[in-house]
C-alpha positions, 0 to 999 in steps of 0.5 A: 399669668402665673397664679398658683394653682395649688395643685389643681392641675388635670391631665387633659388640661395639663400633661398627658396621662401617665401609664395606666390611664385610658386616654388616647389621641383622637386620630381623626381630629389630628389628621383634620387639624394637621391638614388645616395647619399646613394649609394655613402655613402655605397660604400665609407663609409670607405675612404670618409665618415669616416664610419659615421652612420649618416650625420648631415648637418646644413645650416646657415641663409641666407646672402647677402654675396657671399659665397660657403658652402658645406651645401648650395650646398647639399641643392641645389643639393638635393632640388633645392634651398638653405634652410637656417637655416635648419638642415638635418640628414641622417641615413640609413633608415630615413632623418630628417629635422628641419626647419620653417613652410614655408620650411616644407610645401615645403618638404611635397611633398617628404615624400610619394615618398621617402617611396614608391621608396627608403624605406626611411622615411622623418621626418619633424620637425617644429620649431615654430617662437620664439622657439629655437627648442631644443625639436625637436633636442632631438628627432633627437638625440634620433633617432641617439642613437637608430642606431645599432652599429656594429664592436665594435664601441661605440658610434655612429659616426656622420659625419659633415662639420668641416670647417663650423662654426655655425651661428645663434641661431638655429645652435649654439644650435644644435652644442652645444647639438650635442657635449654634446651627446657624439658621435664620429665625423668625417669630411664628406667634402671629401665625399660631394666633390666626390659626387658633382664632377661628374655631371648628365645631368641636372647639365651639362646643367646648367654649360653650360648655365652659361658658355654661359652667361660668354662667351657672356658677355666677347664677347659682352660686355667686349671686345667691351667696352675695344676697345671703351675705348682704341680707343677713349682714355677715362678715365675709372676706373676698378671698373666702368668696373666691375659694367657694366659687373656685370649688364650685367650678372644680365640682360642677355639681355644686352649680347644678351642672352636669360636666365631668370634674376631670374636664373642667378647671379655672381660667383664673382664681375668681375675682371679688372686689369691693370697698373702693379697691378695684383692679379690672385686669384678669390678673387681679387677686381677691384680697383678705378684706371684708366684702363691703355692702354699705349704701353706695357700695360697688361689688365686682365679681368675675368668673372664668371657667375652662372645659377641655382647656377652652376658656370662658369669662363672665364678669358682673358689677352689683350696685348697693343703694347706688348714687345717681352717678353710679347708676348713670355710669352703669347704664352708660357702660351697659349700653356701651357693652351691648353696642360692642357685642352687637358690632361683632359681625363677620367682615368688620374690623376689630377696632370697629368694636371698640369704636362702637362702645366709645361712641356710646360713651361719648354721646351718653356721658362724655365726661366718662370717656377718659375713665373707659378701659383702653380695651374692650376685651380679647379673643378667647379659646385655648388661651384666655387672651389670644394675642393679635385679637385685642379689641382696641382702637388700633387693631384692624384685623378682620372679624370672621365667623366662629371667632370667640371673644371675651368682651370686657368693658369697664370704667375705672377710678371714678369718684363719687363726690357726694359720698363721705366714706372713703371706702365708697368714694372711689369705684370702678365698674366692669362687665364681661361676656363670652361671645361667638361671632356668627353670620346671623349675629353674635351669640352670647354664651354667658347670659347672666342678667346684667340689666339694672333691675337685676344688679342694683340692690336697694335696701332703703325702706322708703324714699321718704326716709332718705332725709333721716338716713343722711342726717344719721350718717353725719353723726359718725361713720359707724352710724348706719341704718339697720334693717329693723329701724331707721334712727333719726335724732330723737325717735325710732321709726319701727317696721310696723309704722313704716308699713303703715305709711307704705300701706297708706300710700298704696291705698291712695294709689289703689283707690285712684287706680280703681277709680280710673278702671271703673270709669272706663269699664261700663260693662261691670254692672249687671248680672255676672252669671253667664247665660246658658249655652245654646243647645243643638237640635236633638234628632234620634231618627231622621224619618219614621222609617228609621225607627225600629219596630220591635215585636214586644211593646216594651221600653227599648234602648237604642244604643246606636241612635242614642234613643229611648223607645217608650210604649205610649198608647200602643205605639213606640215613641222615640225620645233622644236620651239627651232630653231625659233629666232623670230616670228612677226605679221604684217598687211597692208592696205589691211587687209592682215596679215603677219606672219614672222618667222625667224630661228636660222642660224648657223654661224651668230653672234647670233648663232655660229657653234656648234658640231652638225652643224659642222658635216653638213657643206654643209647643207642649212638652212632655214633663214626666211618664211612669210605667208599671211592670211586674218584671223587676229584673227587666225594670232594673236593666232598662233603668241601668241601660238608660243611665249608662247611655245618658252618661255617655252622651252627656260626657261627649256633649260636655267635652264638645262644649269644652272644646268649643270654648278652647282658643285656637293655638299655633301648631307645635314645631318639632325640633327635627334636625335643627337641634336635639330637643331637651328631654326629661324622662319618666314623668307623671302628668296631672290632670292624669290620663284616664285608664286604670293602668298609668304609665310614665311619659317623657317631656320634651322642649321643642322649637315653640313649646313642650310635648309630653307623651307616653308609649300610648299613641293617644296620650299626648299633650302639647303646651306652647310657650305662647300659652304659658302664663307662669312656669314653676319649678318646685324641688322636693324638700319636704314634699314627696314630689319634684314638680314642673308646673305650668299655669296657662293663659287659655284652657287646653284639653288634657285627658278630656278635661279642660284645664289651665294648669298642667303639671309634670312630676316625679315621686322622689321616694316610694311610700313603703309600709312596714309589714313587720309591725315593729319599729326599726332602730334609727341605728339599723344599718339597713335603715341608714342605707335606705335613707342614704339611697332615698336622699341620693335619689331625691338630690339626683331628681332635683338636680335633673329638673333644675338642669332642665329648667335652666336650659329651658330658661336659656331658650326663653332668653332668645329674642323670639321669646323675649316678649313672653317674659318667661322664666321658671319661678321657684316657690319661696318656702320660707314665706309659706303658710298653711291655709284652706284654699279649697276643702283641705289644709295646704301649704301655700307658698309665694313666688316672685309673681304668684301665690301657689299651692302646686303639691296637691290637687286642685291646684291653687295659682294666683297671679299677684298682678291680678290682685286688687286688694287682700282683706284679712278677716276674723283678725282679733285677739284670742283668735287662733285662725284668720281668713284671707279674701283675695279680691281681683281687679276683675270684679266679675271674678269671684273672690278667692278665699283662703280660710283657717290661716294660723294667726302665727303667720299673720305678721309674715303675710302682712310683711310679704303683702307690703313688700310686694306692694299689695294693699291689705285691710283687716276686719273682725268678721267675714264680709259678703263680697258678692254683695259688696262687688255688686254694689260697687259695680252698680254704682261705681261713682258712689264708691269712688266719692265715699272713699273707695276701699277705705270703708274697710280701713278700721284704723282710719275710721277710728282716727278721724276727727269730729267723731261723726257717724258718717266718718265712722262708717266710711263707705258701706255698701247698701242692701247688705245683711248683718250676721251675728258674731260668733263666740267660737274663735275658730268659727267663720262668719259670712256677713258684712258688718259695720266697722264699729269701735268697741269703746264707742259701743260701750259709751252708747250702751246707756242711751241704747237701753233707754231707746230700746223696749224692755224684755216684757214688751218684746215678749208681749209683741211676739205673742200678739204676732203669733196669734195674728198669724195663727201660730199658737201651736208653735213650739216654745223654741220657735217662739223664742226665735221669733222673739229674738228676731223681733228684738233685733229689728227693734234695736236702733243701734243695729247696723244696716237695719237688718236682723241678726241671722242665725246660720242654724246648726249646720254652720256652727254659728250658735251654741244653742243648736241653731236656736238663736244668736250668741252675740252680745249685740242681739241680747236684751239690755237687761241680760247684757248687764249680768254677763 
């Protein structure tokens, strides 16, 4: 290929370093590969090297063009660099080099080792500047003529590379003199190709690094850029995308790759194609046409990267609102591509690889056979396309372990008959990966996902809108569907209406799913509270002789046996400290101190019966003892000692109980000598280890899990891959920390604490408080330098974490972890919102599979797959905040609440919930979900028959025809109390209310007044009730409370038949200090008229 490099040539991949550089030849590598060259030459002299007596390889002068030459590949393979304008001649006992003085100085280091270890003499001829080198050439030609000739050959046979035409004065002179020397000539291209085919360990590493760079650029640069362009409907040309991608390859840090820029290069200018013009050859160019992403568009992206001159390649096809033909063709191509890769096994012929792909196409889609590319790729290494290793139907060469291939397969010039637009009528598909042949199976190095779900993008709002789409297209080529509305002939369907339609379908599916689940779950009813754990026998002393006999008859604390000795009736009676519930020390005015000890008595609310107490049901238990003492100091010491001992025992027992409930996990398999574990240093852990002085630790990824450890031997945590439910990587953007967070299936113990969430983090900047008291100028040089240092530190930490996460993701792509379906998920900040999931406000962020808040403890992680529905509560005009209630599919789990979410986030949350296929409802007040779920689990049949979750649908109940009372109510759980509404728009309610339309309430107001009692009648009833209960002395405020309760009970229109409860002053529900409700419903009709 001769594409312009635009001056991007690099010394390692191009010519040797100029004077002043520190590059030098790897002597050990030169000796090893020279030995391999001569061994291969001797073994395959007749069939691959043409029985040559000498090998003459001339490398042309350097060029800025991107090209692949066998002579340059031999230079790089043997010497580590390309030596332009250099002649190399190999004979059986001698190697001749003709080059400039600078190159000769580099070659000096190989002369002695070659002679000592290989018995090969290295002769170096220096061509002075301005000379043509004919004198040195004559010396080399004489050495060839002096070679012994056997088997009747006359004259000597010289092998050279036929396809490489001489360039430059030196090579032209050499070629002319070589032809005039009357030698026989043979082509050695096949010998060099076979020599380079099998890669050694160093070459494999170089290919892997090149492939990792190409994969990272595709994943971290190309795909996000394409998604951004399509999502924001930008106009971007193919050539602009090519330039951006090329810069990312040449500057690996842009793709979050830690490779030195001077060691990397492009294999070819990145290829971007769309709009019906496709060329599947690597020599194709990205034109200046705009990227096309209309429905039925195909986008082909190909990226090739080099590391230390070793090539790699990856290509992907992306489908936009694909047609059935496009989807089918891609699925067939994907199967054929995977079949070709799986056929790369040592011992097989190369043509068997192509045949494997062809067989899939013939079976799955015979009509596409003639559209399949005639080649499935080539060998790859120092050359992008290694001659002799073309994967086609004719190549019968045998595959060997450690060969590298670019497996590239495609369909070209397919036609979509149903597509009216000419740009999308013709399309092609292409897939390419870099693969290493291994004994145990092919090793795919470019692991960019190519599954249909990851490359097919659908921007259709709803399947039901397919007909309006087609109808609108027929009106003209530019009448496309926008993201905000779907246009039909005479109306516009807004996003809100589409969302309602989608939510209605979700409601139907959710009710059916819930009904099936409730029908198959008979364990949901009844009390969901766990029973008390069975205690063990508490024994302080095994026999009487073990009880100590102190001299003084005083309260004694036996720390060793965890016992308390109490003087009772002249004897010290032992009690295990675990039997003590509370201990306190009090004193009176006469300077007497009273030690009061209360014991745990089985059968009380806080100490239920267990298996030990049930054995002795007739036993009598000591409930409480008190002791009087004049010695206040001794009393305080005894109480403090008892409390300390009790705290220690309780902590130990709690830990024992916690550990008893842990699930036994497999043992962590350390990396050992198999591979070097991935490591991230200087991390902190949460929950943190106990102790005043904390020290950072190191996180390592081993064979089947992570290990975090510090320099202290007891501070170690193992997190197994199989126990990870969700993994998150959150870079520091507006936060002070960069985070790796793991949400687990089963609890583990971290610092004697049982947890399902483990986090490792680094603080990206230090919290500094200025002691000067004055404000520093924004233009202060020190302030600017400090900000730049902090920014650089933050970027470096984020990049380190991202690199670690990407490498772990690569591990998780291995077959043994495929069933775990693990990948680091990154929170989507643009979808985040503020709320109160616990006690304080936090920024809650959705991810692709969860809703999380992992910056502050306690952590908040909710799996979207476990959510049944979401109810948005306290939603109404004038409200500044609303609440979100998350109801889980497991009705035994408590409802999770996120309170005080700003109303400005409401539309974004509804859009996100709808996008993730989560059914949501809205209500004006908070609901008593514990009672609702109990009602559902107690009588699931009634729940299903009465419409399932539709009792929450306020809009649905208002729109029903007939206006009957039953249809307005929907499903209403029984035994649910009703709380009054609050006047304060920021307050919270905690009751279940009937979903009742305000207009309907106003229309029935007059009839309610007629049925209800007057205020005077209610007051008389309240007074009579007070007298009957002997409460004449009650305060006026208490009478008013009773009056309001009596009025609420007598109201015929009150839902649920319950009274309006006041929450008192503690909850802020009423404006009168808790004396009564401020809701209009609980006000007398006479008062309501004058409001």
